[in-house]
Gaussian input, Z-matrix of N, CA and C with variables (Angstrom, degrees):
# hf/3-21g

backbone

0 1
 N
 C     1     B1
 C     2     B2     1     A1
 N     3     B3     2     A2     1     D1
 C     4     B4     3     A3     2     D2
 C     5     B5     4     A4     3     D3
 N     6     B6     5     A5     4     D4
 C     7     B7     6     A6     5     D5
 C     8     B8     7     A7     6     D6
 N     9     B9     8     A8     7     D7
 C    10    B10     9     A9     8     D8
 C    11    B11    10    A10     9     D9
 N    12    B12    11    A11    10    D10
 C    13    B13    12    A12    11    D11
 C    14    B14    13    A13    12    D12
 N    15    B15    14    A14    13    D13
 C    16    B16    15    A15    14    D14
 C    17    B17    16    A16    15    D15
 N    18    B18    17    A17    16    D16
 C    19    B19    18    A18    17    D17
 C    20    B20    19    A19    18    D18
 N    21    B21    20    A20    19    D19
 C    22    B22    21    A21    20    D20
 C    23    B23    22    A22    21    D21
 N    24    B24    23    A23    22    D22
 C    25    B25    24    A24    23    D23
 C    26    B26    25    A25    24    D24
 N    27    B27    26    A26    25    D25
 C    28    B28    27    A27    26    D26
 C    29    B29    28    A28    27    D27
 N    30    B30    29    A29    28    D28
 C    31    B31    30    A30    29    D29
 C    32    B32    31    A31    30    D30
 N    33    B33    32    A32    31    D31
 C    34    B34    33    A33    32    D32
 C    35    B35    34    A34    33    D33
 N    36    B36    35    A35    34    D34
 C    37    B37    36    A36    35    D35
 C    38    B38    37    A37    36    D36
 N    39    B39    38    A38    37    D37
 C    40    B40    39    A39    38    D38
 C    41    B41    40    A40    39    D39
 N    42    B42    41    A41    40    D40
 C    43    B43    42    A42    41    D41
 C    44    B44    43    A43    42    D42
 N    45    B45    44    A44    43    D43
 C    46    B46    45    A45    44    D44
 C    47    B47    46    A46    45    D45
 N    48    B48    47    A47    46    D46
 C    49    B49    48    A48    47    D47
 C    50    B50    49    A49    48    D48
 N    51    B51    50    A50    49    D49
 C    52    B52    51    A51    50    D50
 C    53    B53    52    A52    51    D51
 N    54    B54    53    A53    52    D52
 C    55    B55    54    A54    53    D53
 C    56    B56    55    A55    54    D54
 N    57    B57    56    A56    55    D55
 C    58    B58    57    A57    56    D56
 C    59    B59    58    A58    57    D57
 N    60    B60    59    A59    58    D58
 C    61    B61    60    A60    59    D59
 C    62    B62    61    A61    60    D60
 N    63    B63    62    A62    61    D61
 C    64    B64    63    A63    62    D62
 C    65    B65    64    A64    63    D63
 N    66    B66    65    A65    64    D64
 C    67    B67    66    A66    65    D65
 C    68    B68    67    A67    66    D66
 N    69    B69    68    A68    67    D67
 C    70    B70    69    A69    68    D68
 C    71    B71    70    A70    69    D69
 N    72    B72    71    A71    70    D70
 C    73    B73    72    A72    71    D71
 C    74    B74    73    A73    72    D72
 N    75    B75    74    A74    73    D73
 C    76    B76    75    A75    74    D74
 C    77    B77    76    A76    75    D75
 N    78    B78    77    A77    76    D76
 C    79    B79    78    A78    77    D77
 C    80    B80    79    A79    78    D78
 N    81    B81    80    A80    79    D79
 C    82    B82    81    A81    80    D80
 C    83    B83    82    A82    81    D81
 N    84    B84    83    A83    82    D82
 C    85    B85    84    A84    83    D83
 C    86    B86    85    A85    84    D84
 N    87    B87    86    A86    85    D85
 C    88    B88    87    A87    86    D86
 C    89    B89    88    A88    87    D87
 N    90    B90    89    A89    88    D88
 C    91    B91    90    A90    89    D89
 C    92    B92    91    A91    90    D90
 N    93    B93    92    A92    91    D91
 C    94    B94    93    A93    92    D92
 C    95    B95    94    A94    93    D93
 N    96    B96    95    A95    94    D94
 C    97    B97    96    A96    95    D95
 C    98    B98    97    A97    96    D96
 N    99    B99    98    A98    97    D97
 C   100   B100    99    A99    98    D98
 C   101   B101   100   A100    99    D99
 N   102   B102   101   A101   100   D100
 C   103   B103   102   A102   101   D101
 C   104   B104   103   A103   102   D102
 N   105   B105   104   A104   103   D103
 C   106   B106   105   A105   104   D104
 C   107   B107   106   A106   105   D105
 N   108   B108   107   A107   106   D106
 C   109   B109   108   A108   107   D107
 C   110   B110   109   A109   108   D108
 N   111   B111   110   A110   109   D109
 C   112   B112   111   A111   110   D110
 C   113   B113   112   A112   111   D111
 N   114   B114   113   A113   112   D112
 C   115   B115   114   A114   113   D113
 C   116   B116   115   A115   114   D114
 N   117   B117   116   A116   115   D115
 C   118   B118   117   A117   116   D116
 C   119   B119   118   A118   117   D117
 N   120   B120   119   A119   118   D118
 C   121   B121   120   A120   119   D119
 C   122   B122   121   A121   120   D120
 N   123   B123   122   A122   121   D121
 C   124   B124   123   A123   122   D122
 C   125   B125   124   A124   123   D123
 N   126   B126   125   A125   124   D124
 C   127   B127   126   A126   125   D125
 C   128   B128   127   A127   126   D126
 N   129   B129   128   A128   127   D127
 C   130   B130   129   A129   128   D128
 C   131   B131   130   A130   129   D129
 N   132   B132   131   A131   130   D130
 C   133   B133   132   A132   131   D131
 C   134   B134   133   A133   132   D132
 N   135   B135   134   A134   133   D133
 C   136   B136   135   A135   134   D134
 C   137   B137   136   A136   135   D135
 N   138   B138   137   A137   136   D136
 C   139   B139   138   A138   137   D137
 C   140   B140   139   A139   138   D138
 N   141   B141   140   A140   139   D139
 C   142   B142   141   A141   140   D140
 C   143   B143   142   A142   141   D141
 N   144   B144   143   A143   142   D142
 C   145   B145   144   A144   143   D143
 C   146   B146   145   A145   144   D144
 N   147   B147   146   A146   145   D145
 C   148   B148   147   A147   146   D146
 C   149   B149   148   A148   147   D147
 N   150   B150   149   A149   148   D148
 C   151   B151   150   A150   149   D149
 C   152   B152   151   A151   150   D150
 N   153   B153   152   A152   151   D151
 C   154   B154   153   A153   152   D152
 C   155   B155   154   A154   153   D153
 N   156   B156   155   A155   154   D154
 C   157   B157   156   A156   155   D155
 C   158   B158   157   A157   156   D156
 N   159   B159   158   A158   157   D157
 C   160   B160   159   A159   158   D158
 C   161   B161   160   A160   159   D159
 N   162   B162   161   A161   160   D160
 C   163   B163   162   A162   161   D161
 C   164   B164   163   A163   162   D162
 N   165   B165   164   A164   163   D163
 C   166   B166   165   A165   164   D164
 C   167   B167   166   A166   165   D165
 N   168   B168   167   A167   166   D166
 C   169   B169   168   A168   167   D167
 C   170   B170   169   A169   168   D168
 N   171   B171   170   A170   169   D169
 C   172   B172   171   A171   170   D170
 C   173   B173   172   A172   171   D171
 N   174   B174   173   A173   172   D172
 C   175   B175   174   A174   173   D173
 C   176   B176   175   A175   174   D174
 N   177   B177   176   A176   175   D175
 C   178   B178   177   A177   176   D176
 C   179   B179   178   A178   177   D177
 N   180   B180   179   A179   178   D178
 C   181   B181   180   A180   179   D179
 C   182   B182   181   A181   180   D180
 N   183   B183   182   A182   181   D181
 C   184   B184   183   A183   182   D182
 C   185   B185   184   A184   183   D183
 N   186   B186   185   A185   184   D184
 C   187   B187   186   A186   185   D185
 C   188   B188   187   A187   186   D186
 N   189   B189   188   A188   187   D187
 C   190   B190   189   A189   188   D188
 C   191   B191   190   A190   189   D189
 N   192   B192   191   A191   190   D190
 C   193   B193   192   A192   191   D191
 C   194   B194   193   A193   192   D192
 N   195   B195   194   A194   193   D193
 C   196   B196   195   A195   194   D194
 C   197   B197   196   A196   195   D195
 N   198   B198   197   A197   196   D196
 C   199   B199   198   A198   197   D197
 C   200   B200   199   A199   198   D198
 N   201   B201   200   A200   199   D199
 C   202   B202   201   A201   200   D200
 C   203   B203   202   A202   201   D201
 N   204   B204   203   A203   202   D202
 C   205   B205   204   A204   203   D203
 C   206   B206   205   A205   204   D204
 N   207   B207   206   A206   205   D205
 C   208   B208   207   A207   206   D206
 C   209   B209   208   A208   207   D207
 N   210   B210   209   A209   208   D208
 C   211   B211   210   A210   209   D209
 C   212   B212   211   A211   210   D210
 N   213   B213   212   A212   211   D211
 C   214   B214   213   A213   212   D212
 C   215   B215   214   A214   213   D213
 N   216   B216   215   A215   214   D214
 C   217   B217   216   A216   215   D215
 C   218   B218   217   A217   216   D216
 N   219   B219   218   A218   217   D217
 C   220   B220   219   A219   218   D218
 C   221   B221   220   A220   219   D219
 N   222   B222   221   A221   220   D220
 C   223   B223   222   A222   221   D221
 C   224   B224   223   A223   222   D222
 N   225   B225   224   A224   223   D223
 C   226   B226   225   A225   224   D224
 C   227   B227   226   A226   225   D225
 N   228   B228   227   A227   226   D226
 C   229   B229   228   A228   227   D227
 C   230   B230   229   A229   228   D228
 N   231   B231   230   A230   229   D229
 C   232   B232   231   A231   230   D230
 C   233   B233   232   A232   231   D231
 N   234   B234   233   A233   232   D232
 C   235   B235   234   A234   233   D233
 C   236   B236   235   A235   234   D234
 N   237   B237   236   A236   235   D235
 C   238   B238   237   A237   236   D236
 C   239   B239   238   A238   237   D237
 N   240   B240   239   A239   238   D238
 C   241   B241   240   A240   239   D239
 C   242   B242   241   A241   240   D240
 N   243   B243   242   A242   241   D241
 C   244   B244   243   A243   242   D242
 C   245   B245   244   A244   243   D243
 N   246   B246   245   A245   244   D244
 C   247   B247   246   A246   245   D245
 C   248   B248   247   A247   246   D246
 N   249   B249   248   A248   247   D247
 C   250   B250   249   A249   248   D248
 C   251   B251   250   A250   249   D249
 N   252   B252   251   A251   250   D250
 C   253   B253   252   A252   251   D251
 C   254   B254   253   A253   252   D252
 N   255   B255   254   A254   253   D253
 C   256   B256   255   A255   254   D254
 C   257   B257   256   A256   255   D255
 N   258   B258   257   A257   256   D256
 C   259   B259   258   A258   257   D257
 C   260   B260   259   A259   258   D258
 N   261   B261   260   A260   259   D259
 C   262   B262   261   A261   260   D260
 C   263   B263   262   A262   261   D261
 N   264   B264   263   A263   262   D262
 C   265   B265   264   A264   263   D263
 C   266   B266   265   A265   264   D264
 N   267   B267   266   A266   265   D265
 C   268   B268   267   A267   266   D266
 C   269   B269   268   A268   267   D267
 N   270   B270   269   A269   268   D268
 C   271   B271   270   A270   269   D269
 C   272   B272   271   A271   270   D270
 N   273   B273   272   A272   271   D271
 C   274   B274   273   A273   272   D272
 C   275   B275   274   A274   273   D273
 N   276   B276   275   A275   274   D274
 C   277   B277   276   A276   275   D275
 C   278   B278   277   A277   276   D276
 N   279   B279   278   A278   277   D277
 C   280   B280   279   A279   278   D278
 C   281   B281   280   A280   279   D279
 N   282   B282   281   A281   280   D280
 C   283   B283   282   A282   281   D281
 C   284   B284   283   A283   282   D282
 N   285   B285   284   A284   283   D283
 C   286   B286   285   A285   284   D284
 C   287   B287   286   A286   285   D285

   B1=1.4282
   B2=1.5283
   B3=1.3322
   B4=1.4615
   B5=1.5244
   B6=1.3107
   B7=1.4615
   B8=1.5221
   B9=1.3345
   B10=1.4583
   B11=1.5273
   B12=1.3456
   B13=1.4730
   B14=1.5282
   B15=1.3151
   B16=1.4664
   B17=1.5351
   B18=1.3177
   B19=1.4717
   B20=1.5295
   B21=1.3281
   B22=1.4637
   B23=1.5290
   B24=1.3364
   B25=1.4609
   B26=1.5237
   B27=1.3332
   B28=1.4625
   B29=1.5265
   B30=1.3233
   B31=1.4642
   B32=1.5331
   B33=1.3321
   B34=1.4650
   B35=1.5319
   B36=1.3365
   B37=1.4710
   B38=1.5294
   B39=1.3134
   B40=1.4731
   B41=1.5314
   B42=1.3180
   B43=1.4679
   B44=1.5217
   B45=1.3294
   B46=1.4653
   B47=1.5235
   B48=1.3278
   B49=1.4595
   B50=1.5144
   B51=1.3311
   B52=1.4698
   B53=1.5267
   B54=1.3268
   B55=1.4637
   B56=1.5247
   B57=1.3212
   B58=1.4615
   B59=1.5249
   B60=1.3194
   B61=1.4526
   B62=1.5138
   B63=1.3281
   B64=1.4575
   B65=1.5258
   B66=1.3131
   B67=1.4548
   B68=1.5211
   B69=1.3269
   B70=1.4613
   B71=1.5185
   B72=1.3202
   B73=1.4672
   B74=1.5157
   B75=1.3107
   B76=1.4582
   B77=1.5248
   B78=1.3224
   B79=1.4625
   B80=1.5275
   B81=1.3210
   B82=1.4640
   B83=1.5231
   B84=1.3207
   B85=1.4624
   B86=1.5236
   B87=1.3108
   B88=1.4633
   B89=1.5243
   B90=1.2981
   B91=1.4665
   B92=1.5272
   B93=1.3382
   B94=1.4600
   B95=1.5228
   B96=1.3319
   B97=1.4552
   B98=1.5273
   B99=1.3349
   B100=1.4678
   B101=1.5220
   B102=1.3336
   B103=1.4529
   B104=1.5310
   B105=1.3461
   B106=1.4670
   B107=1.5191
   B108=1.3216
   B109=1.4597
   B110=1.5272
   B111=1.3139
   B112=1.4605
   B113=1.5193
   B114=1.3145
   B115=1.4565
   B116=1.5168
   B117=1.3118
   B118=1.4636
   B119=1.5396
   B120=1.3161
   B121=1.4594
   B122=1.5313
   B123=1.3023
   B124=1.4667
   B125=1.5247
   B126=1.3445
   B127=1.4553
   B128=1.5237
   B129=1.3318
   B130=1.4622
   B131=1.5253
   B132=1.3266
   B133=1.4653
   B134=1.5238
   B135=1.3330
   B136=1.4661
   B137=1.5253
   B138=1.3177
   B139=1.4619
   B140=1.5135
   B141=1.3255
   B142=1.4636
   B143=1.5188
   B144=1.3194
   B145=1.4638
   B146=1.5144
   B147=1.3239
   B148=1.4594
   B149=1.5308
   B150=1.3138
   B151=1.4575
   B152=1.5265
   B153=1.3195
   B154=1.4662
   B155=1.5265
   B156=1.3283
   B157=1.4628
   B158=1.5285
   B159=1.3305
   B160=1.4670
   B161=1.5301
   B162=1.3199
   B163=1.4663
   B164=1.5286
   B165=1.3302
   B166=1.4637
   B167=1.5240
   B168=1.3353
   B169=1.4645
   B170=1.5271
   B171=1.3324
   B172=1.4666
   B173=1.5242
   B174=1.3338
   B175=1.4676
   B176=1.5204
   B177=1.3285
   B178=1.4611
   B179=1.5259
   B180=1.3277
   B181=1.4681
   B182=1.5246
   B183=1.3342
   B184=1.4638
   B185=1.5221
   B186=1.3372
   B187=1.4634
   B188=1.5212
   B189=1.3324
   B190=1.4636
   B191=1.5237
   B192=1.3262
   B193=1.4581
   B194=1.5243
   B195=1.3200
   B196=1.4583
   B197=1.5198
   B198=1.3290
   B199=1.4686
   B200=1.5230
   B201=1.3283
   B202=1.4679
   B203=1.5188
   B204=1.3225
   B205=1.4678
   B206=1.5203
   B207=1.3393
   B208=1.4677
   B209=1.5224
   B210=1.3475
   B211=1.4634
   B212=1.5205
   B213=1.3188
   B214=1.4641
   B215=1.5216
   B216=1.3335
   B217=1.4570
   B218=1.5239
   B219=1.3382
   B220=1.4630
   B221=1.5258
   B222=1.3337
   B223=1.4625
   B224=1.5245
   B225=1.3100
   B226=1.4613
   B227=1.5234
   B228=1.3081
   B229=1.4481
   B230=1.5273
   B231=1.2609
   B232=1.4669
   B233=1.5133
   B234=1.3104
   B235=1.4547
   B236=1.5182
   B237=1.3139
   B238=1.4541
   B239=1.5180
   B240=1.3129
   B241=1.4501
   B242=1.5040
   B243=1.2949
   B244=1.4517
   B245=1.5164
   B246=1.3017
   B247=1.4614
   B248=1.5217
   B249=1.3357
   B250=1.4636
   B251=1.5205
   B252=1.3099
   B253=1.4524
   B254=1.5230
   B255=1.3316
   B256=1.4606
   B257=1.5172
   B258=1.3287
   B259=1.4583
   B260=1.5187
   B261=1.3281
   B262=1.4670
   B263=1.5285
   B264=1.3376
   B265=1.4510
   B266=1.5295
   B267=1.3298
   B268=1.4651
   B269=1.5241
   B270=1.3067
   B271=1.4612
   B272=1.5167
   B273=1.3260
   B274=1.4540
   B275=1.5128
   B276=1.3081
   B277=1.4597
   B278=1.5193
   B279=1.3273
   B280=1.4585
   B281=1.5276
   B282=1.3333
   B283=1.4643
   B284=1.5220
   B285=1.3476
   B286=1.4964
   B287=1.4990
   A1=111.92
   A2=117.68
   A3=120.03
   A4=109.96
   A5=116.30
   A6=120.48
   A7=111.95
   A8=117.75
   A9=122.17
   A10=107.83
   A11=118.19
   A12=119.67
   A13=113.51
   A14=118.59
   A15=120.81
   A16=110.46
   A17=116.78
   A18=119.62
   A19=110.04
   A20=117.30
   A21=120.91
   A22=110.37
   A23=117.15
   A24=121.06
   A25=110.77
   A26=116.51
   A27=120.80
   A28=110.91
   A29=117.16
   A30=121.19
   A31=110.55
   A32=116.78
   A33=120.33
   A34=109.88
   A35=117.39
   A36=120.54
   A37=110.43
   A38=116.84
   A39=121.75
   A40=110.21
   A41=116.67
   A42=120.35
   A43=111.41
   A44=118.28
   A45=120.48
   A46=110.49
   A47=116.08
   A48=119.34
   A49=111.52
   A50=116.93
   A51=120.23
   A52=110.25
   A53=117.09
   A54=120.52
   A55=112.23
   A56=117.08
   A57=121.16
   A58=112.18
   A59=117.28
   A60=121.29
   A61=115.30
   A62=118.47
   A63=120.92
   A64=110.93
   A65=115.33
   A66=122.04
   A67=109.67
   A68=116.14
   A69=120.05
   A70=108.91
   A71=115.93
   A72=121.24
   A73=107.78
   A74=116.29
   A75=120.75
   A76=112.56
   A77=117.42
   A78=119.07
   A79=112.57
   A80=117.83
   A81=120.32
   A82=112.58
   A83=114.57
   A84=119.28
   A85=110.21
   A86=115.68
   A87=121.15
   A88=110.04
   A89=115.82
   A90=124.62
   A91=113.58
   A92=117.60
   A93=120.09
   A94=111.50
   A95=116.45
   A96=121.47
   A97=109.34
   A98=116.09
   A99=118.89
   A100=110.70
   A101=116.55
   A102=121.08
   A103=112.41
   A104=117.72
   A105=120.78
   A106=109.91
   A107=115.10
   A108=121.07
   A109=109.32
   A110=115.73
   A111=120.90
   A112=110.17
   A113=114.99
   A114=121.20
   A115=109.46
   A116=116.82
   A117=120.65
   A118=111.33
   A119=116.04
   A120=120.93
   A121=110.19
   A122=114.98
   A123=124.35
   A124=113.85
   A125=117.19
   A126=121.09
   A127=107.04
   A128=116.65
   A129=121.01
   A130=110.07
   A131=115.88
   A132=119.49
   A133=112.45
   A134=116.65
   A135=123.04
   A136=113.06
   A137=116.39
   A138=120.15
   A139=107.84
   A140=117.96
   A141=120.26
   A142=113.68
   A143=117.85
   A144=121.16
   A145=109.94
   A146=116.43
   A147=120.02
   A148=110.50
   A149=116.00
   A150=121.04
   A151=109.59
   A152=115.95
   A153=120.60
   A154=110.26
   A155=116.73
   A156=121.35
   A157=110.74
   A158=117.11
   A159=120.58
   A160=110.67
   A161=116.13
   A162=121.08
   A163=110.28
   A164=116.66
   A165=120.45
   A166=111.16
   A167=117.20
   A168=120.80
   A169=111.58
   A170=117.38
   A171=120.46
   A172=109.82
   A173=117.09
   A174=119.94
   A175=110.80
   A176=116.79
   A177=120.78
   A178=111.15
   A179=116.70
   A180=120.50
   A181=110.64
   A182=117.44
   A183=120.06
   A184=111.57
   A185=117.13
   A186=119.92
   A187=109.88
   A188=116.89
   A189=120.56
   A190=111.10
   A191=116.34
   A192=120.17
   A193=110.29
   A194=116.95
   A195=121.54
   A196=111.00
   A197=116.35
   A198=120.03
   A199=110.85
   A200=116.89
   A201=120.37
   A202=111.28
   A203=116.76
   A204=118.79
   A205=111.01
   A206=118.20
   A207=118.74
   A208=110.49
   A209=117.54
   A210=120.42
   A211=110.56
   A212=116.64
   A213=120.73
   A214=110.63
   A215=117.75
   A216=119.25
   A217=111.39
   A218=118.20
   A219=119.38
   A220=111.96
   A221=117.19
   A222=119.59
   A223=112.63
   A224=117.47
   A225=119.63
   A226=109.66
   A227=115.26
   A228=116.83
   A229=107.98
   A230=116.17
   A231=120.92
   A232=113.25
   A233=117.39
   A234=119.64
   A235=109.22
   A236=114.13
   A237=117.69
   A238=108.72
   A239=115.28
   A240=120.62
   A241=110.41
   A242=115.04
   A243=119.26
   A244=110.20
   A245=115.04
   A246=120.32
   A247=108.84
   A248=117.54
   A249=118.99
   A250=110.60
   A251=115.54
   A252=121.58
   A253=108.46
   A254=115.68
   A255=119.43
   A256=109.63
   A257=115.13
   A258=121.03
   A259=108.13
   A260=116.13
   A261=119.19
   A262=111.64
   A263=115.93
   A264=120.30
   A265=109.00
   A266=117.62
   A267=118.81
   A268=111.35
   A269=114.91
   A270=120.90
   A271=107.22
   A272=116.24
   A273=121.31
   A274=107.98
   A275=116.90
   A276=122.11
   A277=109.11
   A278=116.90
   A279=118.84
   A280=110.29
   A281=114.47
   A282=118.81
   A283=109.48
   A284=116.08
   A285=118.22
   A286=113.43
   D1=-17.14
   D2=177.95
   D3=-81.18
   D4=117.89
   D5=178.62
   D6=-117.62
   D7=-14.72
   D8=177.78
   D9=-82.53
   D10=115.81
   D11=-176.75
   D12=-56.76
   D13=-37.31
   D14=-179.94
   D15=-68.02
   D16=-41.12
   D17=178.12
   D18=-64.98
   D19=-37.50
   D20=177.26
   D21=-65.11
   D22=-43.13
   D23=177.38
   D24=-60.12
   D25=-42.28
   D26=178.22
   D27=-62.27
   D28=-41.01
   D29=179.63
   D30=-64.68
   D31=-40.94
   D32=179.00
   D33=-65.49
   D34=-42.23
   D35=177.82
   D36=-60.18
   D37=-41.84
   D38=178.55
   D39=-61.79
   D40=-47.03
   D41=-178.73
   D42=-67.67
   D43=-34.81
   D44=175.35
   D45=-64.39
   D46=-33.70
   D47=175.64
   D48=-56.52
   D49=-39.32
   D50=176.64
   D51=-61.71
   D52=-39.21
   D53=179.76
   D54=-66.01
   D55=-25.24
   D56=176.84
   D57=-89.81
   D58=3.85
   D59=175.42
   D60=99.06
   D61=10.16
   D62=-179.70
   D63=-88.31
   D64=145.32
   D65=176.30
   D66=-99.51
   D67=162.64
   D68=173.95
   D69=-60.63
   D70=145.22
   D71=-179.66
   D72=-128.55
   D73=84.58
   D74=-176.28
   D75=-91.06
   D76=-9.63
   D77=-177.64
   D78=-96.74
   D79=-10.12
   D80=-178.23
   D81=-81.22
   D82=168.48
   D83=177.08
   D84=-66.79
   D85=150.85
   D86=178.12
   D87=-60.10
   D88=145.06
   D89=176.35
   D90=64.94
   D91=25.44
   D92=175.07
   D93=-101.12
   D94=-14.33
   D95=-178.94
   D96=-159.47
   D97=149.39
   D98=175.22
   D99=-70.26
   D100=-7.73
   D101=-178.64
   D102=-91.49
   D103=5.13
   D104=175.08
   D105=-62.67
   D106=157.69
   D107=177.98
   D108=-68.72
   D109=143.28
   D110=178.32
   D111=-77.37
   D112=151.35
   D113=175.07
   D114=-88.22
   D115=-143.48
   D116=179.42
   D117=-60.74
   D118=149.16
   D119=-178.86
   D120=-62.19
   D121=143.73
   D122=179.40
   D123=69.69
   D124=14.52
   D125=173.55
   D126=-109.12
   D127=118.22
   D128=-178.64
   D129=-67.55
   D130=152.66
   D131=179.32
   D132=-88.34
   D133=0.33
   D134=174.61
   D135=58.66
   D136=34.61
   D137=174.96
   D138=-105.18
   D139=128.56
   D140=-177.74
   D141=-71.91
   D142=-16.32
   D143=-179.42
   D144=166.36
   D145=-168.04
   D146=179.62
   D147=-60.00
   D148=143.38
   D149=179.13
   D150=-89.97
   D151=172.03
   D152=175.97
   D153=-59.51
   D154=-35.23
   D155=177.05
   D156=-63.28
   D157=-43.16
   D158=178.48
   D159=-60.39
   D160=-46.85
   D161=-178.84
   D162=-62.77
   D163=-43.31
   D164=179.27
   D165=-62.40
   D166=-40.69
   D167=179.99
   D168=-65.83
   D169=-40.13
   D170=178.11
   D171=-65.29
   D172=-43.37
   D173=178.81
   D174=-60.81
   D175=-42.47
   D176=179.00
   D177=-64.07
   D178=-42.80
   D179=179.72
   D180=-61.89
   D181=-43.32
   D182=-179.41
   D183=-71.16
   D184=-32.52
   D185=176.27
   D186=-64.91
   D187=-44.87
   D188=178.67
   D189=-63.76
   D190=-40.05
   D191=178.24
   D192=-63.22
   D193=-41.28
   D194=178.91
   D195=-61.91
   D196=-42.27
   D197=178.96
   D198=-64.89
   D199=-41.02
   D200=-179.50
   D201=-65.74
   D202=-42.37
   D203=-177.82
   D204=-71.69
   D205=-34.43
   D206=178.62
   D207=-70.04
   D208=-36.38
   D209=176.29
   D210=-64.95
   D211=-41.26
   D212=-178.19
   D213=-65.86
   D214=-41.86
   D215=-177.80
   D216=-73.01
   D217=-30.87
   D218=179.14
   D219=-78.11
   D220=-20.65
   D221=-178.95
   D222=-91.08
   D223=-2.64
   D224=178.57
   D225=-65.88
   D226=139.11
   D227=173.87
   D228=-88.67
   D229=169.62
   D230=-172.62
   D231=-86.33
   D232=34.15
   D233=176.72
   D234=-70.81
   D235=143.13
   D236=177.55
   D237=-80.23
   D238=138.55
   D239=177.97
   D240=-112.68
   D241=-170.44
   D242=178.83
   D243=-73.94
   D244=145.49
   D245=174.56
   D246=-80.51
   D247=144.13
   D248=177.21
   D249=-63.97
   D250=145.10
   D251=-179.48
   D252=-119.53
   D253=133.05
   D254=177.07
   D255=-63.62
   D256=139.51
   D257=178.35
   D258=-95.08
   D259=110.25
   D260=-179.22
   D261=-104.17
   D262=24.09
   D263=178.04
   D264=-65.30
   D265=125.59
   D266=-179.86
   D267=-69.92
   D268=145.49
   D269=176.68
   D270=-93.95
   D271=121.81
   D272=-178.32
   D273=-113.43
   D274=119.03
   D275=178.59
   D276=-101.74
   D277=132.00
   D278=178.48
   D279=-68.77
   D280=148.49
   D281=177.93
   D282=-70.51
   D283=137.67
   D284=-179.45
   D285=-66.24

């Protein structure tokens, strides 16, 4: 249903924000984040790109993730686990 290229670009930027760990932000002021709620379909949100708030939120999310993973790896006990096994499963591609 999106036919306006700018509105489509805005939608892709919003969805990429989710991939970077951002949540929807429907309670904030308009044009403060690419994660704001969209208005009518095919109407661009007129944001040139991620805002300083978006960048700060991604940095915070990755910092928290880094702290969690470092805590998890330091708390591991020295139990032996399974050794990785090479996967020799053949890849079969169907004929076109």
